[in-house]
GUDREN-175222 format. One record per residue (C-alpha): residue in one letter; z, x, y; residue number from 1; chain. Coordinates in steps of 0.5 Angstrom, whole numbers, always signed. Last residue first. Layout:
BEGIN
<rec "A",<Z,X,Y>,NUM,"A">
...
***
This chain:
BEGIN
<rec "G",<+2,-18,-13>,132,"A">
<rec "S",<-4,-22,-9>,131,"A">
<rec "A",<-6,-21,-1>,130,"A">
<rec "L",<-7,-25,+5>,129,"A">
<rec "Q",<-7,-21,+11>,128,"A">
<rec "M",<-3,-21,+16>,127,"A">
<rec "G",<-2,-21,+24>,126,"A">
<rec "P",<-2,-28,+25>,125,"A">
<rec "F",<+0,-32,+19>,124,"A">
<rec "R",<-3,-40,+20>,123,"A">
<rec "M",<-10,-36,+22>,122,"A">
<rec "E",<-9,-30,+18>,121,"A">
<rec "Y",<-9,-35,+12>,120,"A">
<rec "E",<-15,-40,+14>,119,"A">
<rec "D",<-18,-33,+15>,118,"A">
<rec "N",<-17,-31,+8>,117,"A">
<rec "L",<-18,-38,+5>,116,"A">
<rec "Q",<-25,-38,+8>,115,"A">
<rec "K",<-27,-31,+7>,114,"A">
<rec "L",<-25,-32,-1>,113,"A">
<rec "K",<-29,-38,-1>,112,"A">
<rec "E",<-35,-35,+2>,111,"A">
<rec "A",<-34,-29,-4>,110,"A">
<rec "E",<-34,-34,-9>,109,"A">
<rec "E",<-40,-37,-7>,108,"A">
<rec "Q",<-43,-31,-6>,107,"A">
<rec "S",<-41,-30,-14>,106,"A">
<rec "G",<-36,-25,-16>,105,"A">
<rec "A",<-33,-18,-15>,104,"A">
<rec "L",<-25,-19,-15>,103,"A">
<rec "S",<-24,-13,-20>,102,"A">
<rec "A",<-28,-9,-15>,101,"A">
<rec "Q",<-22,-11,-10>,100,"A">
<rec "E",<-17,-8,-15>,99,"A">
<rec "M",<-20,-2,-17>,98,"A">
<rec "K",<-22,+0,-9>,97,"A">
<rec "S",<-15,-2,-8>,96,"A">
<rec "H",<-12,+3,-12>,95,"A">
<rec "E",<-16,+8,-10>,94,"A">
<rec "S",<-14,+7,-3>,93,"A">
<rec "E",<-18,+6,+3>,92,"A">
<rec "V",<-22,-1,+3>,91,"A">
<rec "Q",<-28,-3,+6>,90,"A">
<rec "K",<-31,-9,+2>,89,"A">
<rec "A",<-26,-14,+3>,88,"A">
<rec "G",<-25,-19,-2>,87,"A">
<rec "L",<-18,-20,-1>,86,"A">
<rec "R",<-16,-17,+6>,85,"A">
<rec "P",<-14,-10,+6>,84,"A">
<rec "H",<-6,-9,+6>,83,"A">
<rec "A",<-4,-4,+12>,82,"A">
<rec "A",<-1,-11,+15>,81,"A">
<rec "L",<+5,-11,+9>,80,"A">
<rec "I",<+6,-4,+12>,79,"A">
<rec "K",<+6,-6,+19>,78,"A">
<rec "L",<+10,-12,+17>,77,"A">
<rec "L",<+15,-8,+14>,76,"A">
<rec "R",<+16,-4,+20>,75,"A">
<rec "E",<+17,-10,+25>,74,"A">
<rec "S",<+22,-13,+20>,73,"A">
<rec "D",<+26,-6,+21>,72,"A">
<rec "S",<+26,-6,+28>,71,"A">
<rec "Y",<+28,-13,+29>,70,"A">
<rec "S",<+35,-10,+26>,69,"A">
<rec "G",<+38,-11,+19>,68,"A">
<rec "P",<+39,-16,+14>,67,"A">
<rec "A",<+36,-13,+7>,66,"A">
<rec "Q",<+28,-11,+8>,65,"A">
<rec "V",<+29,-4,+9>,64,"A">
<rec "S",<+33,-4,+2>,63,"A">
<rec "L",<+27,-8,-1>,62,"A">
<rec "L",<+23,-2,+2>,61,"A">
<rec "L",<+26,+4,-1>,60,"A">
<rec "S",<+27,-1,-8>,59,"A">
<rec "R",<+19,-1,-8>,58,"A">
<rec "V",<+18,+6,-6>,57,"A">
<rec "H",<+22,+8,-12>,56,"A">
<rec "E",<+18,+3,-17>,55,"A">
<rec "I",<+12,+6,-15>,54,"A">
<rec "V",<+14,+13,-16>,53,"A">
<rec "E",<+17,+11,-23>,52,"A">
<rec "N",<+9,+8,-24>,51,"A">
<rec "Y",<+7,+15,-22>,50,"A">
<rec "S",<+11,+18,-28>,49,"A">
<rec "N",<+17,+22,-29>,48,"A">
<rec "F",<+19,+23,-22>,47,"A">
<rec "V",<+24,+29,-19>,46,"A">
<rec "K",<+27,+27,-13>,45,"A">
<rec "Q",<+28,+30,-6>,44,"A">
<rec "G",<+21,+31,-4>,43,"A">
<rec "L",<+19,+23,-5>,42,"A">
<rec "D",<+24,+22,+0>,41,"A">
<rec "D",<+20,+26,+6>,40,"A">
<rec "V",<+14,+21,+5>,39,"A">
<rec "V",<+18,+14,+4>,38,"A">
<rec "L",<+20,+12,+11>,37,"A">
<rec "E",<+15,+15,+16>,36,"A">
<rec "N",<+9,+15,+11>,35,"A">
<rec "L",<+11,+7,+10>,34,"A">
<rec "T",<+10,+7,+17>,33,"A">
<rec "Q",<+4,+11,+18>,32,"A">
<rec "C",<+0,+7,+13>,31,"A">
<rec "P",<-6,+9,+9>,30,"A">
<rec "E",<-5,+4,+4>,29,"A">
<rec "F",<-2,+5,-3>,28,"A">
<rec "L",<-2,+9,-9>,27,"A">
<rec "H",<-7,+14,-6>,26,"A">
<rec "S",<-4,+14,+1>,25,"A">
<rec "L",<+2,+16,-3>,24,"A">
<rec "V",<-1,+22,-5>,23,"A">
<rec "T",<-4,+24,+1>,22,"A">
<rec "A",<+3,+23,+4>,21,"A">
<rec "R",<+6,+28,+0>,20,"A">
<rec "E",<+1,+33,+1>,19,"A">
<rec "E",<+2,+32,+8>,18,"A">
<rec "V",<+9,+33,+7>,17,"A">
<rec "T",<+8,+39,+3>,16,"A">
<rec "L",<+8,+39,-4>,15,"A">
<rec "S",<+14,+42,-8>,14,"A">
<rec "P",<+18,+36,-9>,13,"A">
<rec "L",<+12,+31,-12>,12,"A">
<rec "S",<+10,+37,-17>,11,"A">
<rec "S",<+13,+32,-22>,10,"A">
<rec "V",<+8,+27,-22>,9,"A">
<rec "A",<+3,+32,-23>,8,"A">
<rec "P",<-3,+32,-17>,7,"A">
<rec "L",<-6,+26,-16>,6,"A">
<rec "T",<-14,+26,-17>,5,"A">
<rec "Q",<-19,+21,-15>,4,"A">
<rec "S",<-20,+23,-8>,3,"A">
<rec "P",<-20,+31,-9>,2,"A">
<rec "M",<-14,+34,-7>,1,"A">
***
């Protein structure tokens, strides 16, 4: 699958597990924990759009967020930690490449963003500053 081309959304159920994982990595950051939670589920339903896929993944993650075990919290933290730092030059998903490109600014802005990232990560170890 070429890096910037997604298959027809209606074909998700017919894709292999590996192909669905690749699609998921284009929509979100590559993350084995996210794959474990979502990839099989994506093969069980026909979607009309990739926005619908994203919303479906969101609802699955919210269901994991519900009061539960420590392992559920750990899995969610791993998924959140897969998101790159704001302003990062090296990102993996196509979505993040576009998102990071929109943050391009002056050297002064890049330094301020780095400072904010550092402060956030000191306060919340293992997490990256993200905007939504």
